N, C-alpha and C positions, 0 to 999 in steps of 0.2 A: 259685887265688884265695881268700882268706878273706872270708867274708861280714862286712859291717861290723856292729859291735856294736850300733849303733842301729837296725838293720833288724829289724822284728818278723816272725817266721814266714818265709814265702816261701822256705823251704829247698829245695822242689822247683824253683821258678822259678829261683833262684840257681844250682843245680846244672846245670839245663839251659843256661842262659845262659852260664855259664863253661866248660861242655863245648863249646859251639858256638864260643866265642871262641877256644879253644885247639885246634880241629880241625887236625890235620896236613894238609899237602899244599900244593901250589904254586898252586892255582887258587882264585879268589874264590868265595865261597859266600853264599847268601842266607838270611836267617831273617826271619820276620814275627811281630811281638808286638802283640797287641790286648787289648782289655778295656774295660769302662765306664770313664767318667771318675771321677777322684778316687781310683783304686785303688792308686796308687803306681808305675805303670809307668815314668814318667820317672825316679823315685828309684831304681828297679832298674837301668835302663839307664845312668843317670849313674855309679852305683856301679861297674858292670862296666867302663864305659869308663875311669873313673879308674884302676881297679885294673890294667887292661891298657895304659894309656897310649895309648888310642884316640882317635878323633875323633867329636864329637858335635854335630849340627846340629839346632836346633829351629825348625821352619818356622812362619811366621805367615800369616794370611789376607791375601794381598796379590797383586799382579800378577806375572806371570812375569819381567819385567825386574827388578822390585825384588827377587823371591826370588833370582834368579841373582846380583845384586849382593851380597845378604847372604851367600849361600853362598860366593861368591868370597872375600869378606873373612874369613869364619870359616875356610875352608880354608887361606888364606894364613897366617893367625895359627898354625894348627896346624902348618903346614910350615916356620914360621919365616921366610917370605918378607917382605921389607921392604915390597913393594907388594902390593895385592889382586890376585887373578885377575880378569881381565875376561872372563867368559863371555858369549858371544852367544846360545848355545843349551845345552840340557841335554846334548846329545851331548858337548859339550866338557867340561862340568863333571863328568859321570860317568866319562869317560875319565880325567880327572885324579884323580878319587876313587879309581879303581881302582889307582892307582899308589902309594898312600900307605904300603903295607907295606914297600916297598923289599926289603932283604935281611934284615931284622930279624925274620922269622918272622910268623906270624898277627897281624893287627891289626884291632881292632874299629872299624867306622865305623857310626854311628847316625844315622839321619834320622827324628827325632821328629815327630809330627803330619804324617806323610806325606800324608794326604788333602788337606791345604791345597795342598801342591804339585801333586798331580795334578789338583785342581780347576782351578787355573790353567793347568797344562800336561798335558792329557790324554794326550799321547803319552809321558810320562815312564816308565810301566811297560814300555812297549815298548822304550824306549831302554835301560833296565836290563836287560831280557831279552836284548837284543842284546849287551850288554856281558858277560853271563854265558854267552853261547853258547861251546861248545868251540872254535869257529873263532877266537873272539876272545881265548881264554884266554892265548895266548903274549904278549899285550900287558898282561896283568894281573898284579898281585902277589896274595898270600894274604889279601886283604881279606875280613873276616867282616862282611858288610853286614847291618844290622838295620833293618827299616822298621817303624815304631811308629805306631799311631793309635788314636783313641777312637771313631771313626765306625764302629760295628760293621757296618753294612750294607755300606759300602764295603770295609772290611778283609775281610769275609766273602767278598766276590766277587773279591778280588785274587788268590786262588789257585784259584778254581773254574771249572768249564765250559771255555770257550775263552779265558779270560784269558791275556794275554801271559806271565804269570809262573807259570802253571799248571805243576807239576812241577819248578819251579826251586829251591824252598825246602827247605833241610835242617832247618829249625826253624819250627814253627808253634805258638807259645805263647800261650795266653790267660790273662791274669792276672785271677783271680776275686775277688769280694768275699769277705771273711772270714765263715766260717759263725758261727752263734750262739754257739757256744762259744769260738772264737777271739776274736770281738768282745768278749765279757765280759773275757777276759784282756787284750786290747789296752786297753780302757777302764779296766782295773783295778777292776772291780766284782765283789766277791765275794758280795754278797746275790743269789741266783738270780732273785727277784721283780723286784728293781730292774734287774737285768741284762736281763731279758725285756722290761720296759716301755721301757727305753732302746733296746733293739734294735728294738722295734716302731716307733720314730720315725727312728732314724738308720741302722739296718741294720748292715751290716758294712764300710761304706766308711771306710777308714782316715783320710782327709783331714778327715772330720768331727770327729775328735777333736784332731787337731793344728792344721791351718790354720784350720778354722772355729769351734772353741771354745777354741782356745788351752789345751787341757788341762782345761777346765772340765767335770768329771763329777759326777753326783749323789753326794754324800758318803755317804748312807745312804738307807734307804727314806723318811724323814721329809723328806729334801731333795728328792725327785724332783719334786714339784710346783713348788718354787721354782726348780729347775733348768730345767724346761720354760719357765717364764716369762722367765727371764733369759737363756737360751742359744738358744732355738728361736723363741719368740713376741716376742722383743725386735726392733724394727725396726732397731736399731743393730748387730745382729750378722749375720754373713755367712749363717747358716743360714736366716734369715728369708726370703730371696728365692731360696734355692738351687733349690727345686723348679721355679720358673718358669725359671731359667736353664738347667736340665737340658734342657728342650725347646727353648729358643731356641738352644742350641749345637749341636743336631743338624741337619746340613745337609740331611737327607732330609724334614725336617718344615717344609713351607712354610706350610700353613694352621694355625698353632699354635692358633687358637680351637677349630677342629674337634677336634683331638687332645686339648686340655684337657678338652673336653666328653665325649670318649669315656672318658678317664681318670676323670673325675668320676663317670660312670655305673658304671664298674667299682668305684670306691671306695665308691659308695653300696650295693653289694651285689648288682649285676647281673653275673653271671658269664657267662651264655649270650649269644649274639649276638642273640637275639630280645629279651631283656630290655634290653640295651644300646639297641637300636633303639627300643623303646617309650620308654625314658627320654628319648631325644633327639628322639622324634617323627619318626623317619625310617624308611624301609624296611630290612629286614634286609640285602638285597642291596646297599644303598648303603654298608654299613660294611665290605665285603671289603677295599677298599684301604686305609682308614686303620688297621684292625686289622693287616692284613699289614705295613704300614710300622712301626707301633709295635713289632710282634714283631720285625721285622728290626733295629731300632735298640736292641733289649734293654730297651724299657720295659715290655713285658708278656710273660707267657708264655701259651701255649695248651696245656692238659694234657687229655689223653683221660680220659674217665670210667673208673672202675675196673672197671665192669661192662658198659658198653656203649660199643664203639668208635665209634659214630656220635654219641656225645654228648661234649661237651667244656666246659671252663670257661676263661675268660680270668682272669688275675690279674695285678696290678701287681707288677712285679719289684723296684721301688725303694721301700722302706718310706717314705721321706721324702715321695714323691709321694702315696702313700695318705694319709699324715697331713695333707698340704697341702689335698687336695681334701675330705677328711672334716672337718677341724677349722678350718683357716686360711681357705680360700677363701670360705666362707659368711660370715665375720665380717672379711673383709680390711680394710674400711673402719675398723672399730674398732680393729684391730690396728696400723694405720698411725699411730694417734694415741698418743704415748707414755703409759704408765701404764694403758692399758686391758687389757693382756695378763691379769692376774690375774682379772678379771671374765669375760673370754671363756673362759678356761680352766675356770673353775668351771661355767660354762653347758654347756661341751662335754663334761663328764665321761662322761655316758651315751652320747654319740656315740663318743667316744674308745674306750670299753670295747667297744661293739657292732660298730663299723665298722673299728676299727684293731687293737686288742689281740686281740679274739677271732679274727678271721681270721689274724693273724699267729701266734698261739699254735698254731692248727691247722697252719699251715705249718711251724712249728718241730718239732711233733710228728711230722709226716711226714719231716722231715729227719733227726730223731733215729732213726725207725724204719728209715730206709734206710742211714744212715751210721754211727750210733753203738751201736744195739742189737746185742747178741750174737746169733748164730744160735739159741742155746737160748732166748732170749726169744721168738722167733717159732716155734720148732720146725722150723727150716730155713734154707736159704741164700736171702737176699731177692734177687729180680730186678727188681721194680718196686714202687713205693708210690705210691698215688694216692688221691683222694677219689671218691665215687661216689653214686649214687642207686639204691635198691632199691625196686621197686614192690611193693605190697602189695595185690593185686587183692580179696581178701576183705574188707578194712577200707576199700577204696576211697581208699587214701592211698599215700604213698611215704615212705621213710626215707632220710635223708642219713647216709652213713658217712664220717666225717672222715679216717680213716686205714685204708686197705685194703692189706694187704701181700700181694703174690704172691710166689712163690718155689718152690723145690724142697725136698722133704723129704729125710731121710737116705737114702731108697730111690731118690732120683732122680726122684720123681714130681712134676710141676708142679701146683700147687694154690693155693688161697687160704689162706695160713698163719694170718693174724690180721685181725681187723677191730677198729677202735677208735673211741671217742667222746672228743672233747676239750671240756673245760668250763673256761674260764678263771676265771670268777668264782663258779662254784657248787661247793659241797661235794658230791661224788658219792656216791650211795648205792645201795642194792639196786635201785631202780627203774631206774637207768642200766644196771645189769648186765642186768636182765631185758629191757630193750629190745634190747640187743646179742644176747642169747640168741634173741630172737624173730626178728631179722634173720638171724642164722646159720641158723635153721630154714628161713627163706624161701629163702635162698641154697642150702641143702643139697637142699631139694626141687627146686630148679632145676638141681642138678648143678654149681654153682659152688663150693660150700664142702663141707666134710666135718664129721663130728662133732668131729674133733680140732683144727679151726680155733679158734685161741685168741681170747680176748676181752680187749682192752686198754682200760683207763680211764685217761685222761690228765686231770689237774686241776691247775689253778694255785692252788687253795685247800686242797684235801685231801679225805679220805675219812671216811665214817662208820665208827664202830667195827664195826657189823654188816658192812659190806663188807669191812673189813680181816679179820674173822673168816672170811667166805666165802672170800676169796682165799687165805687161809692153808691152807685145806683143799682147794682146787681148784687144781692146777698149770696149768690151761688159762687161768686168770684172772690177768692182771698189772695191777698199779696202778703208774702212773708219775706221780710228783710232780715239782715243780721241781728239787729237789736231785738226782733220778735223771736228769732230763733234761740237766742240766749236768755231772754227775760220774760217773753210772753208766751201765750197759749192759743 
């Protein structure tokens, strides 16, 4: 099957889906597709279904009886039946579904938004498991059944532990967001500074360019501020309320006020559980459940410190949610009134730089170090990239390392390959390099780093001539600017 010309990237996902759709053999097989909302999962599955002449049913949040009625009507249309199927239970519906391949070879059958059906009919996964059982295969045809959903917590449990479908799936595909480089290409933004600023707000979610902004992108750096006010802070545009809807659409999040408060605490710069608890005026132990749920649904990540395993940081996974809590939520009343967006945006510039762009730039630098930098840049093969805190007992202080790269040297030795500092809005100079050298000395004394551990300076603004001169003469020093982040290695 040829990938549709209008489909951007997704080569790996398309190859895996089409491979699964064409699997030879007489038995029905199962695949599971998941991913955060707005990533184009339905678009992918619809394209695969159309290309192979398969069946696709998109579930809605409704009762079991209504869902069965909708499913029976859709299946009858696909089978060319003059009257809808009247199913009284999912046993009957799944049995009929498993017959659609007939003698025509493998046929794709997609059930999109599967969590809606399972919520109304908790026994449905068990019914599908029974239909896939070898003992029932003589009644089935070579249906390639794909279950798809955006409820990450539910989809993650579908094939885990003692779940009925555990061990039944021949495909478990997660459709990710576009990384910062692909996002710039998708938004057709060639200026790297504009690309990163845009990415700090909308991330790599494809729908935010197509359905939510109708292709409205910043034309150039001078248009960025105007784009924010017309496309993001405009109460008549879909992006305006999207961050709120993202939480409302998650079935696992019942007390949305609490979860919004936790996200607001993280967006304000509180990465540790203790800091989040202080921000909310709660005990740290009270936050175990909401933090766990937010992590399960993909709203936040929980990352171990680069130097101490018992220390970790929480970060918001969706840039638009960070932007909402840092910039929009504090001025929501003003933003709801038409014409106030330019004033709010002017007042929010400092917050936007410190709470949104700065942390996002650090994250992009870590992504670049992990996935785009060449091994020669670090001096070895990367195995892990994180941020971390280094204690300085003599000075009675601590130092934050934005990018710490662990990996293996050419000799196979596991070590700290490089440490880096990321400055979005400051021109970096010799002082920044000396700070990194001091941190390297502290880590070398501790046995964590070696003298060959490289020093990386990441800047969104640039570097002084003196730092350029020093880096030219010292191969252990690397300067990474925005053009290198987006095009180099």
